[in-house]
N, C-alpha and C positions, 0 to 999 in steps of 0.2 A: 262648381267646382272649377270650371276652366275658370272663370274670374281669379278665382284663387291661383291656378300654377299658371295665368299670365303674370299676375301682383310680383309675384316668389320669384316671381324670372330675372323683369324690373330689374325688385331691390335690390339684385345686388348688383349694380351698378350706378343706381343713386341712391340716396341722405333716408328719400319715402318715396310711395308712393301711393295712385289715386285708383282705383278699377268702378269704371261711373255705365250705368247702361242705358240703354240711347233716347231714358229721359235725363237723363243727367242724377241715376240718382245711386245710393253708393252702393255698392255692392259689396266692394270688398279695400282693406287699408292696412298700410303699414307705416303710420307715421311716429312712429320712436323717434327715431332717427334727426327729427324735427323737432321733437315735441308741441305733434299737433295734436288736439282735442279733437276730431270728430266719429263719428257712430254711422255703420251701417244702416240703409235704408232711407236718407237721409239727402236729400235736394242739395247738388254744392253749392248755390246758391246759399244756408246757409250758411256757410262758414267762410264762402269766394265770394263777390257782388258778382253778377253776373253778367251785368254792362261793361265789364271790363275783361271780360273773355267772351272769345265769339269761339274757341272748342275745334281753331281751325286744324287741320291734321297739320304736323309740325309744326304750330310756332309755340313761340317761344313766348313769352311774358314775367314782370320782375309785379309780386305782390307784399306789399309792406304785413306781416300777423306778427301779434302782438310786440309791436316793436322789433321782428330781425324780418332782412331782405332772405326772401326768396323767392328763387327762381322754379321759377312751371314750365316744365317744356310740356306738350301733350300733344300725346298719340292713338293713332287709330288704331284699328283694331279689330276683323271678323272674323266668328271659328259661324257659331251657333246660334249667338248672333252677334249684332254690334256692339263694341265696346271703345270704349276714350279715356284709353287710360292719361293723367297726369304724375310726372316725374317731377318729381321734386327737387330741386340742391336748397339748400343753405350756402349761400354764398358771404357770410362772414369769416373772414379769413380768419379770425383773433380764437374762433369754436369748430373751426368745419376744416381737422387738419388736410383732407381729400383738395378741394379748396385749393391752398396752398401751399397743398405743391401739382393742383395744375399751374395756375403761377408760377414753383420755379420752374417746370416745364417749360416754360411757354420764354421766360428767359434765358433757361440752358440758349434754346432753339436760338436769339439773335442776338445772343452772343459774336464776337468778330473770332473769339480763341476757339479754336477745334476742341469736342468735350467726347472723348468712348467711356463706357464706364464699362466694363465685365465682371462676374459674380465667380463661385469659388472655383464653375468645371473650364472656368475660361471663354463662357460665351457671352457674345455681343448684347449687353441691355439696355446700352445709350452709342446715342451715335448721332450728334448735335448735321445741324446745315452748314455748319463750318469748316465741319470737320472731311464733308461732303466733299467738301467746293475743294478744299486744301490736298485733298491724297482719288478727285476724281472716283468714285466708289458710289453707290448706290442704296442709300440705308432699306429699303424696301430687297434689297438681295443679300445684308448681309445679316441682320436685327437674327440673336435667336444661335450665330454660328460660332462657330468654337473660334478665336482669334486666327490660332497658328492653320484654318484651313482655306481663312481666308486672303491671307498675305502670304499662303503658303513656307511657313518654316517649320522648325523643329517644332514643336513643343518642350525639349526640353530646354530649349535656348527665350524659352516668353518670358518675358521681364514682366509679365503679368501675374503667368505662376507664379516667380521670383516674389514680389510684394506680396500676394499676398500670405505664401509661405513662414517671409519672413517678420511678415508685419515696416518694412523699413519703406521710404521714399525712394526713387531714381530722379537725378536732378539731371536738368541740361542736358539730352544728347540727340545724336542729329543723326541724325536717320530718314531712308526713302524707302519704306515699309509695300507701299506703289506705286502703280506705272500709267502712264496718260500715253500714248501713242507710241509706250516704248518709249519714255520720258521719264529718271527719278522723278519720284516728286517729298523732296527732299523738305522735312517738316520740322522744326526746335521745339522740341517734347521734356514734359517731366512727371515720374506717374507717383501716386499716391494712394492708402490703403485709405480702405472707410472703418473704420472698428468702432463698436457698441457694448460697452460694459468691459474694456480690454478683450474683444471676439473680432479680428477682421470678416464682413459681411458683405466684402466688392473690393476691387481697382477700379479707378478711373485714373486715365492722363489727359490730358490739360495741353495743347499742341498753338503753336501757331506760323505764321507763315513767314519765314527769316525774308523773303523777297521781299514781298511785303513791307513789314518795318521798314527795310534799309530807303527801300523809293520812297514814303513818306522820309525817314529821316535827311536821303539825298534832299529830296526837292525843300524840302528848310532848310536845311545847313544854305545851299541855293541861294532858295528868297535870302535869309538872313545878310548872306559873304554881298549879295546885289545892289541890295538897298546900305549895306557900310560902301560900300565903295565901289562903283560900279567902272572908276575910272582908276587902270593900271597903275599910272604912275601917283597916285595917293596910294594905293598899293602896296607898290615896289614902298614905297620910305616909310610908309605902314607895318608893314611884317617882315619885308629885306624878299620878296620877290618877284618875280617881274611874270609870270605864262601860270595860266591856269591852263584844263583839260581843251576849254576853248581853241587854242593856240599848236592845238597836237594834230597835224594834215592826215594827211591818208584818206583813203574810201576800199580799203584790203578789209575782207570778213577778222581780218587775223588780230593787223587795231583794231578795230571798231573791239570784238573783244575783249581786249585786250583794254584796254579802257572804260572797260564796262567795270568787268576784275576790278581794274585799280580802285576805281569808285565806290563799289561795295569795302575792299580790303579799308578807306579812306575815314570810313566812319569809326571804326573802331580806334580804338591810342593804343596799337596793337604796335610790337616796331616789323619790318619790313627788310627784303633780301631782293634786291635789284639788279636783277642777271640780263647783260647784255656788252657785245661786243662796242668798241669806241665808237664813236658820232649814235648809236640807237639811241637818247636822249632818255637818259638815265637819271639823268640834273630835271627834264625841261618833264617828269612823268614825279619826279622827287616835289618839289614845287608846286607839280598841280594835285597830289592830292591831298599838302599840309593846305591846300588852298578849297576843300573840298569835304575837311576835313574840320570837324567842333574848334580845331587851333588855331582857324582863315587868324586872326584877332591876335591872337603869339606868335613869338620869333619865328622866324626860318632861318637857321646858323647852317652853314655849309661849309665845309676844309677838306679839303683833297690829300688824302692817307700819303699822298708818290711825292707832296709838292715838299715837304718842309722833315728837314734831318729830324734826326731819327729822335736826340735828344731833346730836339723843342717842338716835336709831334705832345709827349706827353704834359710836360707843362701847356702845353695849349691846349689842350683836350681837359688838364683835369682841373688846372691854378697850380700853381704855387704861395709862397709864405715868406718874408722878408729873412736873407738868410740860411735859406735852401741853398744856392750855393750864388757863386761870384757872381754878384748883378739883381740876385735877383726882387721880388719884389713883391707883396702885393699885390695877388694879382687874381681875378678867380676867373674858373677855366671855362673855354667853350659849352662843358655841361649844366654848368648853376648857367650860363650865360643866356642858352635856351628856351630856361626859365618853362613852364606848361606847354612849348610848342614843338615845333622841331629840329634836329642835327642830325644832321644828313653827311655820316663818313664816303665818302665820293673816292672809288677803287681804298677798298676798304683790302682788298687782295695785297695790296703790296706794304702795308703794316708789320712792323718786326714781330715776330713769336713772341722776342720779350713782353714788348709795346699789352703783346694780344690779351696774355694774359689776364696785363690786371683792366681790361676795357670786359673782358667774362664776365673775373668782377663787382667790378662797375654794373653788368648790365643784370647781372643774377641779384646783388642785392641793394639793388637803385639808391646808391650812395653814393657818394663820389672821397675823396683824402687829398688834400690840395701838396704838389710835392712838398715835403717837408714841415707836414705839422701833420700827427696825432688827433685831430679831430674831422667829423664826417656830414657830412650833405647832405641830403636827399635828393633825390631826383627825379624831379614831373616832365622831362619829354621825353617827348616817343625818337627812337631811335627808325632812321633810315640809311639803311646800306646800299654801295653800291658794287660791285665784280663785275668789272670786263674781265673774265677765265673765270670757266667752268669752277668749283667751287669743289670739287666731286674732282678734278683732279687739283686742284692745288692742296687736297689732306690729301690724298697720295703719294702726295711729293712732298709733302711738309711743310709746302708752306702757308695753310691756311689751320687752326685744330680745328678738329671732329665740335669739341665742343664751345666752341664762342661761332662754332655754323649755326651748331644747335640750338646759342643765346642773340643771335642774328633775325637768323631766318626762320622766326613766329610764323609767318610768312612773308615767302616768295610772287614774285613775279620776274618770268619774263621775257623780256622785249627779243621779239627774230628777227633777225638782220634780214638789210635789205632786201639781197637774193634769194630770199623766202616768202617775199612780198611782191611778187614781180607786177604785180598793180599798184604798187605805191612808186616803181621805178617812173611807167609810164604818167601817173602822175606828177612824181618829182618832176621830170624833167621839165612840164608846162608850166607848172606854177616857180619854179627861178626863172622860166627864161623867160614871163612875164613878170614876176615880180623885181628883176634886173632893171627889165629892158626902164620900165618905172620908175628903178630907182636911178639907172646912170640916162634916165629923156635920150631912149637910144633907139629904135626897129633895127634887128635885122630879120636876117630869110631863115624858113625854119630846118627841122632838120633834114636833111639828105636820109631814103632809106637805112641806106649802108651805116651811117655814123648811131644811126637808130636801134638799129640790131647788133653791135659793136656796142652798145650800152648798155639792153636789153641783158647781155649777155656773157658781159661781164659777173667781177667778182662783188664787187664792191665791198671792200677789208673795210673802208673805214666809213661805212652805211653813207646815213643822212648828209653827215656832213662835209664827208668824198663827196657827196653828187650835187650839193650847193655846190663848193670852190670850184667842183669843173662848170660848173657852167656861168655863174657869175668871172670866170675868166674866158670863157668864149664871149660871152657875151665883150668884153673888154677889148678881143682877137678879132673879131668878126668882122667886115669891114659893112656896111650898108650899104654897099653895091652887086655886091654877091651874091647869086641865084642860091644858093643852099649851102647850109651850115655843114663843112666834110671833113675825112678821120682827118683828114692833115691838115686842120681848123686845133689838133688838138697840141695842146704841150708838148715836148719831146720828149718830159719824162712818164709823162701818161699815155702816148703810141709805146711806150715799151712794157708799162709794167700793163699796158692788154695783150704784147706781143709775150710776153710769159704766162698772162694767166689761159691763154688762151694753147700756146705749150702744154701748160700741165694740166687741160683740161681735156688734150688731145691724149695725152701716158696713162691721164687716168683711164680714157672710156678701151685703150691699148687693154690694159689691168685691168687685177681685179677688184670691183669699188666697196667704197664701204657700203655698209647698209645705211643710210637714214638718220635710223634709233638710234644707232652708237653716238652719233655727238648729236645728240642730244643735252644741255644739260639737265644736273640734276632735277630740279622741279619741274621743268620743262617734260621729261621724263615722265615724273607721278599723274602731271594730269593728262599727257599721251595716254600713259595706258589707261589712267581714268574711264575715261571718251572712249577710247577704241573697248576698252571690255562694257561696256553700256553698250554700246552700237550693236557689242556683238550676245549682249544677254550673259552676260555672263557665262559663255561660254568657252572656252582657257585655249583649245584647238584654234579656231576659228579668230581671237586674238593675234595669237601668236603667227598666225600665219599673217596677218594683213600687220605687224610691228616684220615680219619679214624673224625672227630669232625664235627657237623654238620653244617647245611649249619647259622646262624644263627651268629656260633662261628669263623667261617670262613671268614662272612662277617662285624662281630668286628675286625679279625687281617687286614686285607686289606683293613677297612680306620681306626686302627690304626697306620699302617706302610704307606699308603697314596700311595697304590698302586692306579698305572691309568689302568683301561681298553683304550688298543690301539685303539680298534673300535670303540669308543662314539669322 
């Protein structure tokens, strides 16, 4: 009776069970699952050679019986008498669905992609190791729990429940459902229904860690670029560029984060708007992004929209056909010339409104029509635009079309001004001093403390370019016999600018200062708001206080920029 109870219990987990007494005689068996003919009361050696079996507790061995591969697992049990239980499994994948399921579960656990499955009640029934690593959660803590209790959101917003109800997949979502040390863990995922005979029985999501994919792609692109051409002179003649990210100097955290952000954007063939004041290095970033992208072997074509008259800018960009106007010839425009490379439109904020309408259509339809022609030509190039003014301000003043802004700014990159990066002012003073002393083969004394403080407090409207020109001027003007470089060594025009700047700052301190948030460019606002909300765990009141604005104003900007709370 006890032998039968033990055997029946074990049979529910395996394909077949044989229970033996202390003499290894069969007391009870159920071997229908493996079609093995055995009889009660017979010694097990009649069916299995004893020399192959030691009958040690937890011993596992493989035996071929009637051309079938059977896995025997030996377990010991003592009740009224000692028993040996042989748990048997058929490991033929073609005939044993349980073994096939075991293999599939092992495969799922070894995938780099995250896999999570839920049943009709929204309970998590599958959660692999890759998903654990992406989300920083423990599989043992969440298995069997409802999705909304694990990720803390309203069940009505459950994508799994929606897919289960509609039977329709959800493709390419990018959200953070969990946090690790307060940092949202963003993953790219798609959700699919599992249907049997037209009925949805489960829903699963496949997730990829985008940052890891980007890192791999960055590495691949960089290795490929270096093997193709590590000499910048050759690169210059090869694709029309001079700079890579290695040429971007500075040590501030803001700059390092900006470079990383630009590299992440580079790997995608998406149009980008770079926003930054004059002298911040917008073209430097544009060329670096081109050389970090899959387009590195294609042309980089740059044009300054402010430097060409309106009547010539259109034909320069789009091309002409013979007879379109007096003196016109068949000429391709820069959009065609760039091929599958990058077209850089510098100072796009200077482009006339009439031409903005035509540019918008080209970017929307990805085709170009030469001036004077009815034929259209598809374009393949990625467009990087640059503006030295705040797009939001330009739109309010009627200098930039809102629809054009949305076309050129699929992704935006904001380069902070030099005055926002005090660490970099220190760095560039030393960097340019060393560079120009070497260039002019001249040794000069150090900067006085007064001059250092003056340069650190200066507004730097011309940013890095202005600082470079100033240091170059100082190296030329200063004598090697001077004890130190003083304020008096500055050019007269620079001393005047610094004096006016200091005077303006004094007035500002006496009056009402603007909150720094108000002066940040539109896309910087979005980034700044997003970071602040994450730091405060989406506490609107705390975030508003940190930003120096009201709750109502913050809610307006959240809605305006389409910022989504990942907890909802």
